[in-house]
Residue, then its C-alpha position, 0 to 999 in steps of 0.5 A: m761710457k760712464l760707469t757707476i758703482i752699485g754695491t761692489v759691481i761697476v756697471p755702465a751708467l746707461i743702466v742706471g740711467l734707464t730709469a733714474g737719470a732719464g727725466f721720466t718714470p716709465h709706466r706699467g700696465t695698460t693705463a699709460a697713454p700711447l707712446r709715439i715718436e717724432a723726429s725732425l730732420s731739419d731740427r735734428t731732434l727726436k721727441l717721445y710723446e705720451g698722448d699729446s705731451v712731449v715726455a723727452d726730447f733728444m738731439v740726433s744726427v741724421g743722414k748726410d745728402a748722399h744717404p738721407t734719412p727717409s721721412g714718413v710714418f713707420k712702425i718700430k717692430k724690432l730692436v737688438w740689444n748688443p747688435k753686431w755690425t756688418p758693413p753694407d754693400e755700399k761704396w762708403a763701407k768698402g774695406k770695413t770689417a764686421k764688428e761683434p757685439g761689444h767691440p769698441e769700434n762697432p758703430m751700433k753700440t748698445v741697441k738698434i731700434f728698427f724703423r724701416e728694415p732692414d737698413y734704417y734704425i735708431h742707434g747709439t754713437d761715440a761720435v756725440n759731436s756729430l749730434g745736431d748734424a747730417g752725419s749718418h748714412g740714413c740711420l738716426r744716431m743718438d747718445s748711446e745712453d739715450a738710445a738705450t733709454v728710448a729702446k727701454w721705453v719703446m719695449e715698455h709701450g710696445g708690449e714687451p716690458r723687462d725688469e731692470s735685472w733683464f737689462m743688467r744681464i743683457l748689458h753685462s753680456r755684451r758679446q751676445e745679441k738679443v732680439v726683441y719683437l714688439r707685440q704692439p708696434v710703436t709709431i715713429r713719424i719722421t718729418a723733413 
């Protein structure tokens, strides 16, 4: 994880990148065009749209053949910042142990964005070399900083905007989960 110095405090760069480095300016209020997300399983990309304009484009890792990412139209209604990870009752997870929020081996990283509960979400990964490949167990995996950027934008357009100090507090308390429910679900279309 990249670190940035703000005053005398060292913070993860993704906090700073939530606005400055993400390549877009978030909108406040009701004048923003509706956000929608489109993910292409074949292209292994996730795009943010405002109205008809693509405002951000990210590489993702999609589900392996044995654990495909579902296609269809879904509504994002919930996000979890600093998520814990509990191994699913699946053959591939046999022998794996739960990881608390902030644990370096927690595969969820900073945030998970549910698109089909309870098992499918967008989340960060340290395995950035897997982006562009089929390497997950059905989720859409992204660079952790990109996942945080998408989560912040989803909250903004889902009726739950927060100021930068809220994100600073959440990400500094890496041991505590924070669930956010959206007042206005955000649409994600996943195509083959």
